[in-house]
C-alpha positions as CSV (number, residue, x, y, z in Angstrom):
1,M,20.4,-53.3,-19.2
2,D,17.0,-52.7,-17.6
3,R,14.8,-50.4,-19.8
4,L,13.5,-48.6,-16.7
5,E,17.1,-47.8,-15.7
6,Q,17.8,-46.5,-19.2
7,L,14.7,-44.3,-19.1
8,S,15.4,-43.0,-15.6
9,A,19.0,-42.1,-16.6
10,F,17.9,-40.3,-19.8
11,V,15.1,-38.3,-18.1
12,E,17.5,-37.1,-15.3
13,V,20.2,-36.1,-17.7
14,A,17.7,-34.2,-19.8
15,R,16.4,-32.4,-16.6
16,C,19.8,-31.5,-15.3
17,Q,21.5,-30.9,-18.8
18,S,24.4,-32.6,-17.2
19,F,25.6,-36.2,-16.8
20,A,27.5,-35.4,-13.7
21,Q,24.6,-33.8,-11.9
22,A,22.2,-36.5,-13.0
23,A,24.6,-39.1,-11.6
24,R,24.6,-37.3,-8.2
25,R,20.9,-37.3,-8.1
26,L,20.6,-40.9,-9.1
27,E,23.4,-41.8,-6.7
28,R,25.2,-43.6,-9.6
29,H,28.6,-43.3,-11.2
30,V,28.8,-41.0,-14.2
31,S,30.0,-43.8,-16.4
32,A,26.9,-45.9,-15.5
33,V,24.6,-43.1,-16.4
34,S,26.4,-42.5,-19.7
35,R,26.2,-46.2,-20.5
36,A,22.5,-46.3,-19.8
37,V,21.7,-43.4,-22.1
38,A,24.0,-44.8,-24.8
39,A,22.2,-48.2,-24.5
40,L,18.9,-46.5,-24.9
41,E,20.0,-44.6,-28.0
42,N,21.4,-47.7,-29.5
43,R,18.3,-49.7,-28.9
44,L,16.1,-46.9,-30.5
45,G,18.6,-46.1,-33.3
46,V,18.3,-42.4,-32.7
47,R,20.3,-39.6,-31.0
48,L,18.3,-38.3,-28.0
49,L,20.9,-35.9,-26.6
50,Q,23.3,-33.5,-28.2
51,R,26.6,-33.4,-26.3
52,T,29.1,-30.6,-26.3
53,T,32.0,-29.8,-24.0
54,R,29.8,-27.3,-22.1
55,R,26.3,-28.7,-22.0
56,V,23.9,-31.4,-22.9
57,M,20.8,-30.6,-24.9
58,L,17.8,-32.6,-26.1
59,S,17.7,-33.4,-29.8
60,D,14.6,-32.8,-31.8
61,A,13.7,-36.5,-31.4
62,G,14.7,-36.4,-27.7
63,R,12.2,-33.6,-26.9
64,G,9.1,-35.5,-27.7
65,Y,10.5,-38.7,-26.2
66,F,11.5,-36.9,-23.0
67,K,7.9,-35.8,-22.4
68,R,6.6,-39.3,-22.9
69,C,9.2,-40.8,-20.6
70,E,8.8,-38.2,-17.9
71,T,5.0,-38.9,-17.8
72,L,5.6,-42.7,-17.7
73,L,8.1,-42.5,-14.9
74,A,5.7,-40.2,-12.9
75,E,3.1,-42.9,-13.3
76,F,5.5,-45.5,-11.9
77,D,6.5,-43.2,-9.0
78,G,2.9,-42.4,-8.3
79,A,1.8,-46.1,-8.2
80,D,4.6,-46.9,-5.8
81,A,3.9,-44.0,-3.6
82,E,0.1,-44.7,-3.6
83,V,0.7,-48.2,-2.4
84,R,3.1,-47.1,0.3
85,D,0.8,-44.3,1.5
86,L,-2.2,-46.6,1.9
87,S,-0.9,-47.6,5.4
88,A,1.8,-45.0,6.0
89,S,1.7,-41.7,7.8
90,P,3.4,-38.6,6.3
91,R,7.1,-39.2,7.0
92,G,10.6,-38.1,5.9
93,N,12.0,-34.7,5.2
94,L,9.7,-32.0,3.7
95,R,11.6,-29.2,1.9
96,V,9.6,-26.0,1.6
97,S,10.4,-22.6,0.2
98,A,8.4,-19.4,1.2
99,A,8.7,-15.7,0.7
100,T,10.2,-14.0,3.8
101,G,7.3,-11.9,4.8
102,A,4.5,-14.4,4.2
103,G,6.6,-17.3,5.5
104,Q,7.5,-15.6,8.8
105,T,3.9,-14.3,9.5
106,L,1.7,-17.0,8.1
107,I,3.8,-20.2,8.1
108,V,6.3,-20.0,11.0
109,P,3.6,-19.7,13.7
110,L,1.9,-22.9,12.4
111,V,5.1,-25.0,12.3
112,P,5.0,-26.4,15.9
113,E,1.4,-27.5,15.6
114,F,2.0,-29.1,12.2
115,L,5.1,-31.0,13.4
116,A,3.3,-32.1,16.6
117,A,0.6,-33.6,14.4
118,H,3.1,-35.4,12.2
119,P,6.0,-36.7,14.4
120,L,7.5,-38.8,11.6
121,L,8.2,-35.6,9.5
122,T,11.1,-33.2,9.6
123,L,10.7,-29.8,8.0
124,D,13.3,-27.9,6.0
125,L,11.8,-24.4,5.7
126,Q,13.7,-21.8,3.7
127,L,12.6,-18.2,3.7
128,S,13.7,-16.0,0.9
129,N,12.3,-13.6,-1.7
130,R,14.6,-15.2,-4.3
131,Y,12.7,-17.2,-7.0
132,V,13.2,-20.9,-6.4
133,D,13.2,-23.5,-9.2
134,L,11.5,-26.3,-7.3
135,V,12.5,-29.0,-9.8
136,E,16.1,-28.0,-10.2
137,E,16.7,-27.2,-6.5
138,G,14.9,-30.2,-5.1
139,Y,12.1,-28.5,-3.1
140,D,8.9,-30.4,-2.4
141,L,6.8,-27.3,-2.6
142,A,6.8,-23.5,-2.3
143,L,4.4,-21.0,-0.8
144,R,4.1,-17.9,-3.1
145,V,2.1,-14.7,-3.0
146,G,0.8,-12.7,-6.0
147,A,0.9,-13.3,-9.7
148,L,2.5,-16.5,-10.8
149,A,4.4,-17.1,-14.0
150,P,3.0,-20.1,-15.9
151,D,5.1,-23.3,-15.6
152,S,3.9,-26.6,-17.0
153,R,6.0,-28.5,-14.6
154,L,4.2,-27.2,-11.6
155,V,0.8,-27.7,-9.9
156,V,-0.7,-24.6,-8.3
157,R,-3.3,-24.6,-5.5
158,R,-4.8,-21.3,-4.2
159,L,-4.9,-21.3,-0.4
160,A,-6.2,-17.9,0.6
161,P,-6.6,-14.3,-0.5
162,T,-4.4,-11.4,0.7
163,R,-4.2,-7.7,0.3
164,R,-1.8,-4.9,1.1
165,V,-2.8,-1.9,3.3
166,L,-1.4,1.6,3.8
167,L,0.3,2.1,7.1
168,A,2.1,4.9,9.1
169,S,3.0,5.7,12.7
170,T,1.4,8.4,14.8
171,A,4.7,10.3,14.7
172,Y,4.8,10.4,10.9
173,L,1.1,11.5,10.6
174,E,1.6,14.2,13.2
175,R,4.7,15.5,11.5
176,C,3.5,15.2,7.8
177,G,-0.2,14.9,8.0
178,S,-2.4,12.2,6.6
179,P,-3.2,12.1,2.8
180,R,-6.9,12.5,2.1
181,T,-6.8,11.0,-1.4
182,P,-4.6,8.4,-3.1
183,Q,-3.1,11.0,-5.4
184,Q,-1.6,12.9,-2.4
185,L,0.6,9.9,-1.6
186,S,2.9,11.2,-4.4
187,R,3.8,14.1,-2.0
188,H,4.6,11.8,0.9
189,A,7.6,9.8,2.0
190,C,6.6,6.3,0.8
191,L,8.4,3.1,1.8
192,V,8.5,0.7,-1.2
193,L,8.2,-3.1,-1.1
194,D,10.5,-3.9,-4.0
195,I,8.7,-7.0,-5.3
196,G,7.3,-7.2,-8.8
197,A,8.1,-5.3,-12.0
198,R,6.5,-1.9,-11.0
199,S,7.0,-1.7,-7.3
200,R,7.0,2.1,-7.2
201,R,3.5,2.3,-8.8
202,W,0.9,1.7,-6.1
203,E,-2.4,0.4,-7.5
204,L,-5.2,0.9,-5.0
205,E,-8.9,0.2,-5.0
206,R,-12.0,1.2,-3.0
207,G,-15.0,-0.8,-4.1
208,R,-15.1,-0.3,-7.8
209,T,-12.9,2.8,-7.8
210,R,-9.3,2.4,-8.9
211,A,-6.2,4.6,-8.5
212,A,-2.6,4.2,-9.6
213,I,0.0,6.5,-8.1
214,D,3.8,6.7,-8.7
215,V,5.5,7.0,-5.3
216,S,8.9,7.7,-4.0
217,G,10.6,7.8,-0.7
218,P,13.7,7.2,1.4
219,L,13.6,3.4,1.6
220,R,13.0,0.6,-0.8
221,S,13.4,-3.1,0.2
222,N,12.3,-6.6,-0.8
223,N,11.9,-7.4,2.9
224,A,8.5,-6.5,4.4
225,F,9.8,-6.5,8.0
226,A,12.5,-3.9,7.2
227,L,9.7,-1.6,5.9
228,L,7.5,-2.4,8.9
229,D,10.3,-1.3,11.2
230,A,10.7,1.9,9.2
231,C,7.0,2.6,9.4
232,R,7.2,2.1,13.2
233,S,10.1,4.6,13.4
234,G,8.1,7.3,11.6
235,L,10.1,7.2,8.4
236,G,7.1,7.2,6.0
237,I,4.0,5.4,4.7
238,G,4.2,1.8,3.7
239,L,1.9,-0.4,1.5
240,L,2.4,-3.8,3.2
241,P,0.6,-7.1,3.4
242,A,-2.2,-7.0,6.0
243,S,-0.8,-10.3,7.5
244,V,2.5,-8.6,8.2
245,A,1.0,-5.5,9.8
246,G,-1.8,-7.2,11.8
247,A,-0.2,-7.1,15.2
248,D,0.9,-3.5,14.9
249,L,-2.5,-2.4,13.9
250,R,-4.1,-4.2,16.8
251,T,-1.8,-2.7,19.3
252,G,-2.0,0.8,17.8
253,A,1.7,1.0,17.0
254,L,0.7,1.7,13.4
255,H,-2.4,3.2,11.9
256,R,-4.2,2.6,8.6
257,V,-3.8,5.5,6.1
258,L,-6.7,6.0,3.7
259,P,-8.5,3.1,5.4
260,G,-11.0,2.6,2.6
261,W,-8.2,2.0,0.1
262,V,-6.4,-1.3,-0.3
263,S,-4.3,-3.1,-3.0
264,G,-6.0,-5.4,-5.4
265,E,-6.6,-8.9,-4.0
266,Q,-3.8,-11.3,-4.5
267,G,-3.6,-15.0,-3.8
268,I,-1.5,-17.1,-1.5
269,Y,-0.5,-20.3,-3.4
270,A,1.0,-23.7,-2.8
271,V,3.1,-24.7,-5.8
272,Y,4.6,-28.2,-6.2
273,P,6.1,-30.3,-9.0
274,T,3.6,-31.9,-11.4
275,A,2.8,-35.5,-10.6
276,R,-0.2,-37.7,-10.9
277,F,0.1,-38.7,-7.2
278,I,1.0,-36.1,-4.6
279,P,3.2,-37.4,-1.8
280,A,1.4,-37.7,1.6
281,K,3.8,-35.3,3.3
282,V,3.1,-32.6,0.7
283,R,-0.6,-33.2,0.8
284,A,-0.7,-33.1,4.6
285,F,1.3,-29.8,4.7
286,V,-0.8,-28.1,2.0
287,D,-4.1,-29.2,3.5
288,F,-3.0,-28.0,7.0
289,I,-1.9,-24.6,5.9
290,A,-5.0,-24.1,3.7
291,A,-7.3,-24.9,6.7
292,R,-5.4,-22.5,9.0
293,L,-5.3,-19.7,6.5
294,R,-9.0,-20.1,5.7
295,T,-9.8,-19.9,9.4
296,G,-7.7,-16.8,9.9
297,H,-9.2,-15.1,6.8
298,E,-12.7,-15.8,8.1
299,A,-11.8,-14.4,11.5
300,A,-10.4,-11.2,10.0
301,A,-13.6,-10.8,7.9
302,Q,-15.7,-11.1,11.0
303,R,-13.6,-8.4,12.8
304,R,-14.2,-6.0,9.9
305,S,-17.9,-6.6,9.8
């Protein structure tokens, strides 16, 4: 049996912790995958996987061997892809995950231009605030905002900065007044974007001055657009991404509250599985989005100056 076939079967089983799922991904029969792994273990004279009725786990010997094999297979895949991409345009299906708010305001408007520039590509864009495991769920990349948990399997590229701003409608401000200091927010109806571990603590800054306020109010949601609608209707004050609120601020539907105060700067990131060679379709999408976000950020900075 081909050694590369054995290594591929072993690595996929280790990733999936399942022979059946690995077989589906490799488009092979379960018996063929099982034979390949068994042949590899017999050739090495060591048990690489511990099998139980419920799961498959790496043995102590298998953990170190898995890392070496994964790197080796990535080198093979990268070499193949590099040769193919020397003369090929980005093509195939690109599967992208993005947070709902950032995806709808920052990514969706750019999709027609991107696809027009790359007619051999199709895009599968999934918008959700659910954390997506790129490797396990088969995504090519994700667009994420804010602090990122470390993951050695992923490559992270920072695309642009972003901040949240305080917003309210004319109706709310006329009815309840406008806070003059961040501390007065604790006495207002605050609409909470429920993302992160401490979503009800609003941490603001103005230059070098910092303030942290525990807020409460009638609505909490992980969807920025639900909160934006609530702000428009006069339900309360929201602390929302500037990109989400931009159109309402320009038309006057919403107003900045405590305009000198904003959240700390966060990043917009492209995240994709670790590989020595990045597929052309991923590289094209990330470069395109980075360029457009950079242009938008520079334009916004000019408007403020």
